[in-house]
N, C-alpha and C positions, 0 to 999 in steps of 0.2 A: 704436802710433804714432798721434798725434793730428794731424790737419791743421787748421790754424786759417784763418779767413778773413782776407783782406787788411785790415790796419789800420796806422796810422802807427807803432806800437810794435814791429812786426816788419819784417824785411828781406825784401822780395819782388822777384823779377826773373823775368820771363816767366811770371808766375802761379805761380811756385814759392816756397814759404815756405822760404827758405834757412836761417833760424834752425833750423827744425824738421829740415831736411835734414841739417845738420851735427850737430845733437843726436842724430839717429838714428844717424848714422855713429859718433859717439863712444860711444853706448850699446851698439852691436853690437860695437865693438872691446873694450869692457869685459866683455861677456857674449855671446860668439860663438853660444851656443845660441839666442839670441833671433832669429837669422837663419833658423832652421829653420821653414819654412812648408809646408803642404799645401793646395793649391787644389783645388776640386772643381767638376765640372759634372754635373748630374743630367739625363739625357736620357730621353725617352719617345717611342716611335713613335706617330704620328698616323694616317697611312695612306699607302699607296704609298711614295714616297721621301721623304715629309714627316715630320720629327721635330721635337721641341721640347725645348730645353735650358733649365734654370733654373740660375742661379748665385747663391748666397746665403751659404752657410756655408763656412768655411775654418778652418784651424788656423794660428796664428801668435803669436809672442812668448810661447810657452809655454802657450797655452790656446785653446780653441774660441772662434771669433769669427764675426760675421756682417757682411755689408755693410749699409749703412744702408737699402738697399732690395733687393728681389729683381730680378734681371735675367733677362729671358726672350728667347731667340733661336730663331727658326724657321730650319730648314734644309730645303732641297728641291733638286730638279733642275729645270731648265727643261723645257718641253714636248718639245723636241728630244731630250732625254735621259730621256724617259718620266716626267717629273714634272709638277707643276702650278705650279711657280715661286712657291711660298709663302715662299721665302726664298733667300738665297745658297746655293750648293753648299758642302759641307764644305771642299773645297779652296780656295774663295774666302775662307772664314773664316781659313785658314792665312795667306793673303796679307794680310788685314786685321790679323791678330795680329802679323805681322812689321812692318808699317808702324807700327802703334800702339806697339809696343815700342821700335823705333828712335826714333820721334818723342818719346816720353816721355823716353828717355835723352838725346836732344839738348837738350830743355828743361831737364832737371836739370843736365846737365854745363855748358851755357852759363850757367845761373844761378850755379853754383858758381864758374865762371871770371869772373863779373861781366860777361858778354857779354849785351847786350840784343838779343833776336831781334825782327825785324820781319816775317819770313815763313818758314815751313817747310812745304813741300808735297812730297809724294812720289807716285809712281806705281809700283806693284809689279805685275809681270807674271809669270805662270807658264806655261811651255809643258809640255803633257801630251799623251801619245799614248794615247787611250782603248782601243787594241787590247789593252793589258795588262789593264785592268779588265774588259773584255768577254771575256777569255780567248781572243782570236783570234790573238794573236802573243805570243811570249816577249819582251816589253819591260817596262820598269819600270812599275808601277802608278801611281806618284806623279809629281810634277813632274820633268822632265828638266833644266830650267833655270829659275831664278828671278832676275829682274833688278829692282833697286830704283834708281829715279832720283829724286834729291832736287833741289829748289830751296831754297836756304837764304840768308837775308839777315839782316844784323844790323850792330851797331856795332863789328865786329872785322875785321881784314884777312882776305882770302880764305883764306890758309893756316891761320889759327886756326879759321875756320868748317869747313874740311876736317878739321882735327884733331878737332874736336868730333864730327863725324859718325863719324869713324874710332873714336874712343873709345866712342861709343855702340854701334857694331858690335861692338867687343871685349867689351863688358859686357852685350850683349843676351841675355836668357834664350831668347827665341824664335829668334834667329839661331843660338844654340848648339844648340837642339833640332833645328832644320831641318838644319844642316850636320854635326852630329855624331851625330844619332840618339839615341835613348834606349830602353832596354829597356822593353817593354810586356808586362805579364802580362794575359791574358784569363781571367777566371773565369766559369763559367757555372752558373747555378742553373736547373734545369728543373723545372717544376711542372705 
């Protein structure tokens, strides 16, 4: 899929190239296998609780591909959790991923519905009991509750804006992963 820059010959709304969006939808309808993607993150331990991930290569539309640039993300724990605060915690990245996925969906869906957005903000909170991670109590290791609060404004009635957020929730890959879980295989090579 090619994303084009904004120019007068294409239709853009909310920064979304709707011509390309609808062309992509049509192409996938005609060739469903084009929708099969594999995304990857490559991680390496730095020290302590600090690690660094790079994201560059992926598989999509039938072939190996690369982002235009390599993205690098540091993760760590704050000092209160025995880290050095070199980056957000891994569980904070989950909150970011959820916010980013829902927001991208809102922008695309609003553009497809010809709704011009003027503001989209969210706060995502996750409640966690570290007793599970620390092995001190038999409680869940991950979030017990996640809450997403949106402020959304645009040139559509309140009900339409609420429907756009709901449709984004229904189509969000990250929301699906968090709420439905996904099988995870761990393979180990010892050297």
